[in-house]
C-alpha positions as CSV (number, residue, x, y, z in Angstrom):
1,X,22.8,-17.5,93.8
2,X,22.5,-17.1,89.8
3,X,23.1,-20.1,87.2
4,X,24.8,-19.1,84.2
5,X,25.2,-21.2,81.2
6,X,28.1,-21.0,78.8
7,X,28.8,-22.4,75.4
8,X,30.5,-25.8,75.4
9,X,30.7,-28.6,77.9
10,X,28.0,-26.8,80.6
11,X,25.0,-26.4,77.4
12,X,24.5,-30.8,77.9
13,X,20.8,-30.7,79.1
14,X,21.9,-32.8,81.8
15,X,24.8,-31.6,83.4
16,X,22.4,-27.8,83.8
17,X,19.1,-30.3,85.5
18,X,22.2,-32.1,87.4
19,X,23.2,-27.9,88.9
20,X,19.3,-27.0,89.2
21,X,19.3,-30.0,91.6
22,X,22.2,-29.2,93.2
23,X,21.2,-26.1,93.5
24,X,18.5,-27.1,95.4
25,X,19.2,-29.7,97.2
26,X,20.3,-26.7,99.6
27,X,16.7,-25.9,99.5
28,X,15.4,-29.4,100.4
29,X,17.5,-29.1,103.1
30,X,16.2,-26.2,104.8
31,X,12.8,-26.6,103.9
32,X,14.1,-30.7,105.8
33,X,15.4,-28.6,109.3
34,X,13.3,-26.1,109.6
35,X,11.9,-25.9,112.7
36,X,9.4,-22.7,113.5
37,X,11.2,-23.0,116.7
38,X,13.8,-19.1,116.3
39,X,11.4,-15.9,115.9
40,X,14.2,-15.2,113.0
41,X,14.2,-17.6,111.0
42,X,11.7,-17.1,107.7
43,X,11.6,-19.7,105.6
44,X,9.4,-18.3,103.4
45,X,11.5,-15.7,102.3
46,X,15.2,-17.6,102.4
47,X,13.6,-20.4,100.1
48,X,11.7,-18.1,97.8
49,X,15.2,-15.6,97.7
50,X,17.3,-18.6,96.7
51,X,14.3,-19.0,94.0
52,X,14.7,-16.4,92.2
53,X,18.6,-15.8,92.6
54,X,18.1,-18.9,90.5
55,X,16.1,-17.5,87.8
56,X,15.2,-13.8,86.5
57,X,11.6,-13.0,87.9
58,X,10.7,-10.3,84.6
59,X,11.4,-13.3,82.1
60,X,10.0,-16.1,84.1
61,X,6.9,-17.8,81.9
62,X,4.0,-18.9,83.1
63,X,4.9,-22.1,85.1
64,X,8.1,-20.9,86.4
65,X,6.2,-17.7,88.1
66,X,3.0,-20.1,89.4
67,X,6.0,-22.8,90.3
68,X,6.9,-20.2,92.2
69,X,3.1,-18.9,93.2
70,X,3.4,-23.1,94.7
71,X,6.7,-22.5,96.4
72,X,5.8,-19.4,98.5
73,X,2.5,-21.3,99.4
74,X,3.6,-24.8,101.1
75,X,6.3,-23.0,103.2
76,X,4.4,-20.6,103.9
77,X,2.2,-23.8,105.3
78,X,4.7,-24.9,106.3
79,X,6.0,-22.2,108.4
80,X,2.0,-21.8,109.7
81,X,1.6,-25.4,111.0
82,X,5.1,-25.4,113.1
83,X,4.6,-21.9,114.4
84,X,5.7,-21.9,118.0
85,X,2.9,-20.6,119.5
86,X,0.7,-22.7,118.0
87,X,-0.8,-26.5,118.2
88,X,2.3,-28.4,116.7
89,X,0.6,-31.6,115.4
90,X,4.2,-33.9,113.9
91,X,1.8,-35.9,110.8
92,X,0.7,-32.1,109.7
93,X,4.1,-31.0,109.9
94,X,5.2,-33.6,108.0
95,X,2.7,-33.2,105.4
96,X,3.0,-29.6,104.8
97,X,7.0,-30.8,104.8
98,X,6.5,-33.4,102.1
99,X,3.9,-31.2,100.1
100,X,6.3,-28.0,100.4
101,X,9.3,-30.3,98.8
102,X,7.1,-31.2,96.4
103,X,6.3,-27.3,95.6
104,X,10.6,-27.6,94.6
105,X,10.6,-30.2,92.8
106,X,7.6,-28.4,90.6
107,X,9.8,-25.3,90.8
108,X,13.1,-27.6,90.0
109,X,11.2,-28.6,86.6
110,X,10.0,-25.9,85.6
111,X,13.5,-23.4,86.3
112,X,14.8,-26.3,84.6
113,X,12.9,-26.0,81.0
114,X,13.6,-21.9,81.5
115,X,16.5,-22.3,81.0
116,X,16.6,-24.7,77.9
117,X,13.9,-22.1,76.8
118,X,16.5,-19.4,77.2
119,X,19.5,-21.4,75.9
120,X,21.4,-19.1,72.4
121,X,20.2,-21.8,69.2
122,X,23.4,-20.5,67.5
123,X,21.9,-18.9,63.8
124,X,23.0,-21.2,60.4
125,X,22.4,-17.3,58.7
126,X,26.4,-17.0,58.9
127,X,26.7,-20.1,56.8
128,X,24.5,-20.1,54.6
129,X,25.5,-16.6,53.8
130,X,28.7,-17.1,52.7
131,X,30.6,-16.9,49.5
132,X,31.0,-19.6,47.8
133,X,34.1,-19.5,45.5
C-alpha cells in the first residue's frame, strides 16, 4: 500500500500523520497476533513488505532506513522467541512483542518525516515573474 498525497485536504500534516498511523495499525495487529506456531508465517517478511510499500526505498533518508532496520531486527527477535520448536517464555515473548511495536512507532515517525520532506512546496517564482501592467 503506497500512500499518495496530493493537493488539497490531503496535504494537511494531521491527515498525513493519521493515514500513516492507520496504515501501520494493520502491522501492529500482525505483531500482536503473531504466534510463531504456523510453518507458513513469516512475520519479518510480511511486516517489511508492508513498510516498503508505504515508502520508496530508493528515496528514503537515513532515519527511515535505520527505522526499517530496527523493525527488521525486532521482528526477527520476536519470531525467534515464538519459534514453535524453541523454549517459549511468555514474559520474553511479551517483551519482544512490545519492542517490535515500539520499532513500528519509530518507523511511523520516520515515515511521516519522510513524507513531509517529499511534499512539493509551490514555487513563488511564477508570481515574481508576472508582467506588471
